[in-house]
VMD Tcl script that draws the C-alpha trace (Angstrom):
set ca {
  {70.97 16.68 -67.63}
  {69.02 14.91 -64.86}
  {66.40 12.40 -65.90}
  {63.29 11.63 -63.90}
  {63.62 8.05 -62.56}
  {60.12 7.15 -63.76}
  {60.92 8.41 -67.24}
  {64.25 6.62 -67.20}
  {62.55 3.37 -66.17}
  {60.15 3.67 -69.11}
  {63.05 4.46 -71.43}
  {65.01 1.42 -70.26}
  {61.98 -0.83 -70.73}
  {61.53 0.47 -74.27}
  {65.21 -0.02 -75.05}
  {65.10 -3.60 -73.74}
  {62.02 -4.29 -75.87}
  {63.94 -3.15 -78.98}
  {67.12 -5.06 -78.13}
  {67.86 -7.93 -80.53}
  {67.35 -11.36 -78.97}
  {71.02 -12.26 -79.25}
  {71.87 -9.48 -76.75}
  {69.22 -10.27 -74.14}
  {71.42 -12.70 -72.21}
  {74.17 -10.06 -72.04}
  {71.68 -7.45 -70.81}
  {70.43 -9.93 -68.20}
  {73.99 -10.60 -67.02}
  {74.65 -6.87 -66.70}
  {71.49 -6.40 -64.64}
  {72.49 -9.31 -62.39}
  {75.88 -7.69 -61.85}
  {74.19 -4.43 -60.85}
  {71.96 -6.33 -58.41}
  {74.99 -8.10 -56.98}
  {76.75 -4.77 -56.48}
  {73.70 -3.40 -54.63}
  {73.60 -6.48 -52.39}
  {77.31 -6.15 -51.63}
  {76.87 -2.49 -50.72}
  {74.00 -3.39 -48.38}
  {76.02 -6.22 -46.86}
  {79.00 -3.91 -46.32}
  {76.78 -1.36 -44.59}
  {75.21 -4.06 -42.38}
  {78.63 -5.46 -41.48}
  {79.90 -1.99 -40.61}
  {76.88 -1.43 -38.36}
  {77.37 -4.84 -36.72}
  {81.02 -4.02 -36.04}
  {80.04 -0.67 -34.48}
  {77.75 -2.49 -32.07}
  {80.28 -5.28 -31.41}
  {78.01 -7.88 -32.96}
  {80.83 -9.50 -34.96}
  {83.03 -10.43 -32.02}
  {84.57 -13.90 -32.62}
  {82.85 -15.41 -29.58}
  {79.45 -14.08 -30.61}
  {79.88 -15.33 -34.16}
  {80.95 -18.80 -32.98}
  {77.99 -18.95 -30.61}
  {75.55 -17.90 -33.36}
  {76.96 -20.55 -35.71}
  {76.70 -23.23 -33.01}
  {73.09 -22.24 -32.25}
  {72.18 -22.30 -35.93}
  {73.77 -25.72 -36.41}
  {71.95 -27.08 -33.36}
  {68.63 -25.80 -34.69}
  {69.33 -26.95 -38.28}
  {71.36 -30.17 -38.17}
  {72.89 -31.37 -41.41}
  {71.39 -34.48 -42.94}
  {74.21 -36.64 -44.22}
}
mol new
graphics top color blue
foreach p $ca { graphics top sphere $p radius 0.5 }
foreach p [lrange $ca 0 end-1] q [lrange $ca 1 end] { graphics top cylinder $p $q radius 0.2 }
display resetview
């Protein structure tokens, strides 16, 4: 049974509001894991696109790193 995303969002908010305090840190950790998974999926897609356009060639990567380091020197 499909649920409207707006309705589901409201339902999740209500469920979080009723969650006992001792479980809030666990809920937060689970949400962070979901966010991490989304970021990894986006990163994978971006890396795949970069490979298709030959943007991840070793020489190009080394040059980009060298340019970044020159523009942002480490302070030791």
